[in-house]
C-alpha positions in Angstrom: 56.8 -11.3 -0.8 55.7 -9.0 2.0 56.3 -10.0 5.9 53.7 -9.2 8.8 55.4 -7.3 11.3 54.2 -8.3 14.7 52.1 -5.9 16.5 54.4 -4.6 19.4 53.0 -5.5 23.0 51.1 -2.6 24.6 53.8 -2.4 27.8 51.1 0.1 30.0 48.1 -1.8 29.9 46.5 -1.4 33.2 45.4 -5.5 32.6 48.9 -6.6 32.3 49.6 -5.0 35.8 48.5 -4.6 39.1 45.5 -2.9 39.4 45.9 0.5 40.6 44.0 1.2 43.5 41.1 4.4 43.4 41.4 6.9 46.5 38.4 7.3 48.6 37.9 10.5 47.6 38.1 9.7 43.5 35.7 6.5 43.7 33.1 9.2 45.2 33.5 10.8 41.7 33.4 14.4 40.5 29.8 15.4 41.0 29.3 13.8 44.2 32.4 15.8 45.5 31.0 18.8 44.2 27.5 18.3 46.2 29.4 17.6 49.4 31.5 20.8 48.9 28.2 22.6 48.2 26.3 20.7 51.0 29.4 21.8 53.6 29.3 25.2 52.2 25.7 26.0 53.0 25.8 24.3 56.4 28.8 26.5 57.4 27.5 29.8 56.0 24.2 29.4 57.7 26.0 28.1 60.9 27.4 31.4 61.2 24.6 33.2 60.5 22.5 31.4 63.0 23.8 29.7 66.1 21.0 27.4 66.1 21.1 26.1 62.9 23.4 23.3 63.1 21.9 21.9 66.4 20.5 18.2 66.4 17.2 19.4 66.7 17.1 21.6 63.6 19.5 18.7 61.9 16.6 16.1 63.0 13.6 19.0 61.0 15.6 19.3 58.3 15.7 15.3 58.1 11.9 15.1 58.4 11.0 17.8 56.1 13.3 16.1 53.4 12.5 12.7 53.4 9.0 13.1 51.7 11.2 14.4 48.9 13.5 11.8 49.0 11.8 9.4 48.6 10.1 10.8 45.5 13.6 12.0 44.2 14.7 8.4 44.6 12.0 6.8 42.2 12.4 10.0 39.8 16.1 9.2 39.2 15.2 5.4 38.5 12.5 6.3 35.8 14.9 8.9 34.6 17.8 6.6 34.3 15.3 4.4 32.1 14.8 7.4 30.1 11.1 8.7 31.5 10.2 11.4 33.4 7.3 11.8 36.0 5.8 14.8 36.7 2.9 13.7 38.5 4.7 12.5 41.9 3.5 15.3 44.0 -0.1 14.8 42.9 0.3 11.3 43.2 1.3 11.6 46.9 -1.5 14.0 47.7 -4.0 11.4 46.5 -2.5 8.9 48.8 -2.5 11.2 51.2 -6.2 11.9 51.2 -7.3 8.2 50.9 -5.2 7.0 53.6 -7.0 9.7 55.6 -10.6 8.6 54.8 -9.9 5.1 54.4 -8.5 5.0 57.9 -11.9 6.9 59.2 -14.1 5.0 57.0 -12.6 1.4 58.3 -13.1 2.6 62.2 -9.5 3.9 62.7 -7.9 1.0 61.3 -4.1 2.2 60.0 -3.4 -0.7 58.1 -6.9 -0.7 56.2 -6.1 3.0 55.4 -2.0 2.4 54.3 -3.3 -0.6 52.1 -5.8 1.8 50.2 -3.3 4.4 49.6 -0.5 1.7 48.3 -3.2 0.2 46.0 -4.2 3.5 44.7 -0.2 4.6 44.4 -0.1 1.6 42.5 -2.8 1.5 40.0 -1.9 5.5 39.3 1.8 4.2 38.6 0.6 1.6 36.7 -2.1 3.8 34.5 0.9 6.3 33.7 3.1 3.5 32.2 0.1 2.0 30.2 -0.5 5.7 28.7 2.9 6.3 27.7 3.9 2.6 26.4 0.8 1.4 24.7 -1.0 4.9 24.1 2.3 6.3 22.8 2.5 8.9 24.5 5.4 11.1 25.6 6.4 11.4 29.3 6.8 14.5 30.1 2.8 15.0 28.5 1.3 12.1 29.7 2.8 13.1 33.5 1.9 16.5 32.7 -1.6 15.6 32.0 -1.4 13.1 35.3 -0.5 16.4 37.5 -3.5 18.1 36.8 -5.9 15.2 36.8 -4.5 13.8 40.2 -4.3 17.1 41.7 -7.7 17.4 40.7 -9.1 14.0 41.7 -7.4 14.7 45.7 -9.4 17.9 45.7 -12.8 16.3 44.1 -12.6 13.3 46.2 -11.9 15.4 49.9 -13.7 18.5 48.7 -11.3 20.6 48.6 -10.1 20.5 52.6 -8.1 18.3 54.7 -9.6 14.9 55.6 -9.7 13.0 58.7 -7.6 13.1 62.0 -5.0 10.4 62.4 -3.0 11.2 65.4 -5.0 9.4 67.5 -3.8 6.2 66.0 -0.7 4.9 67.3 0.5 3.5 64.2 0.5 7.1 62.0 2.1 8.6 65.5 4.8 6.2 65.3 5.2 6.9 61.5 5.1 10.6 61.6 7.2 11.4 65.0 8.5 8.2 66.0 12.0 7.1 66.5 14.2 4.4 66.4 18.1 4.8 67.6 17.7 8.5 67.7 16.5 9.0 64.0 13.1 9.7 63.1 10.9 6.5 61.7 10.7 8.5 58.6 14.5 9.0 57.8 14.5 5.2 58.2 12.0 4.4 55.7 13.9 6.7 53.3 16.8 4.7 54.0 15.6 1.5 53.7 14.0 2.7 50.2 17.2 3.9 48.6 19.2 1.1 49.8 17.0 -1.3 48.2 16.4 1.1 44.9 20.2 1.3 44.7 21.0 -2.7 45.3 18.7 -3.2 42.5 20.0 -0.6 40.0 23.2 -1.4 41.0 23.7 -5.1 41.3 21.0 -6.9 39.4 20.4 -7.9 35.8 17.1 -5.6 36.2 19.2 -2.8 36.8 21.6 -3.3 34.2 18.5 -3.4 31.8 17.2 -0.3 33.3 20.5 1.3 32.5 20.7 0.0 29.1 17.0 0.6 28.3 17.9 4.7 29.2 21.1 4.7 27.5 19.9 3.0 24.1 16.4 2.0 23.7 17.2 0.2 20.2 20.1 -2.0 21.3 18.2 -2.8 24.7 15.3 -4.2 22.5 17.3 -6.0 19.9 19.4 -7.6 23.4 15.8 -9.2 24.1 14.9 -6.9 26.5 11.1 -6.5 26.8 11.0 -2.3 27.2 7.6 -2.0 27.7 7.7 -4.2 30.5 10.4 -2.3 32.3 9.0 0.9 31.7 5.5 -0.2 32.9 7.2 -1.8 36.4 9.2 1.3 37.0 6.3 3.9 36.6 4.2 1.2 39.1 7.1 1.2 41.7 7.1 5.1 41.7 3.2 4.9 42.2 3.9 2.7 45.2 6.4 4.9 46.7 4.6 8.1 46.1 2.1 6.3 47.8 4.1 5.6 51.1 5.1 9.8 50.8 1.4 10.4 50.7 1.2 8.1 54.0 4.2 9.8 55.6 2.4 13.0 54.9 -0.6 12.2 56.4 1.3 10.9 59.5 3.4 14.2 59.8 0.8 16.4 59.4 -2.2 14.7 61.1 -4.9 14.2 58.3 -4.9 14.0 54.7 -4.0 16.8 52.9 -5.1 17.3 49.0 -2.6 19.6 48.1 -1.1 21.0 50.6 2.3 19.6 51.7 2.6 18.1 48.4 2.6 21.1 46.1 5.7 21.4 44.2 7.0 18.2 45.2 7.8 17.2 41.7 9.9 20.3 40.9 12.1 19.4 44.1 12.4 15.4 42.8 13.6 16.2 39.4 15.9 19.2 40.6 17.8 16.6 43.2 17.7 13.8 40.8 19.5 16.1 38.2 21.5 17.9 40.7 22.4 14.0 42.1 23.9 13.6 38.1 21.0 11.6 36.7 21.2 12.4 32.9 17.9 13.7 31.7 18.4 11.9 28.5 18.5 8.7 30.3 21.2 5.9 30.8 23.4 7.4 33.8 22.5 8.3 37.6 22.7 7.3 41.0 20.9 7.1 44.4 23.5 8.1 46.3 23.8 11.6 44.2 20.4 11.9 44.4 20.3 11.8 48.5 23.3 14.1 48.7 21.3 16.9 46.5 18.2 15.6 48.2 20.0 17.2 51.6 21.6 20.0 49.7 18.2 21.4 48.8 16.8 20.6 52.5 19.6 22.4 54.5 19.1 25.4 52.3 15.6 25.6 52.1 15.6 25.3 56.1 18.6 28.1 56.1 16.5 30.3 54.2 13.6 30.1 56.2 15.4 30.6 59.6 16.8 33.4 58.2 13.1 34.6 57.5 13.7 34.9 54.0 11.1 35.3 51.9 9.7 31.6 50.9 9.1 32.8 47.2 13.0 32.6 47.2 13.2 29.3 48.0 11.2 28.6 44.5 14.0 30.9 42.7 16.7 29.0 44.3 15.3 25.6 42.9 14.4 26.8 39.7 18.1 28.0 39.2 19.5 25.2 40.7 17.7 22.9 38.1 18.8 24.8 35.1 22.9 25.0 36.8 22.5 21.2 37.2 21.3 20.7 33.2 24.1 23.3 32.0 26.2 21.0 33.8 25.2 18.1 32.3 24.9 19.5 28.8 28.6 20.7 29.2 30.1 17.3 30.5 28.2 15.5 27.2 29.4 18.2 24.8 25.8 18.9 23.7 25.6 21.4 20.9 24.2 24.7 21.9 20.7 25.9 20.4 21.1 28.3 17.9 24.9 28.7 18.1 27.5 26.5 15.8 28.2 23.6 17.4 
């Protein structure tokens, strides 16, 4: 008769002893530490090359310029975590910018009317994207690529391809575009509030956990009873609203509704920042903190190239290169098979 030998207790299980304290640096994560290192390097390099680069006034310029990209990158991170993608965010901001200025003018210089109209249009556009993707069963990349062209064309049609209105005779728009609170531009405070709200939503609520679950394994999420269709439409609606806020700030910053100028290329910047910040393009991974660090890195790099008088076309080259680097790092970390080569 055989005897069953009891399994010996595992001595080094963390649960059996006191929890190990993580150092502050370890809690930041390797991805964020790399971004911080790169940011310090960029700041140090351009600070040496130009005496005014690290001045308070130039730091504020960088912060203001990065705000619109930051808003779009934050919601782009949310949709990527959910397993989607939105290439049309720049065009959505352009439509909202034009609508905010035109509604402002039509309503007799009523800033609230302009803001409400822009947010309403942004919500409708976001829901439309979500419905096309979910119920039209169209790949998110294709659907939003079509949106990129369609919304850009819409902005040009309703504005006749020209800047619309003049909003800097209104206190609310002046406050949004040029005001400060506690020494920081209002635009930066808006980014902080939106980023914090999305971070808390993703990190500490059931909604956020479900978003990560959908991006990580949509089949398991569906079997767990999560209404994936509802979540996807809601995430794209959120993108539409925040893109509208970005468009309103673009209007406030430039003084008029801009159909393309100022919103051109924002989608690439937003995706690059999200990918650099650690958002896995396959979904299920990412965080707002890393995205904001990536936005800061891109903003400092872009400003540094500008103050050094380097051709603006090189900024596009740098952004494209950084996006490739971010994806390569993700592939290496995840152990993905290289195309055309043995596993």
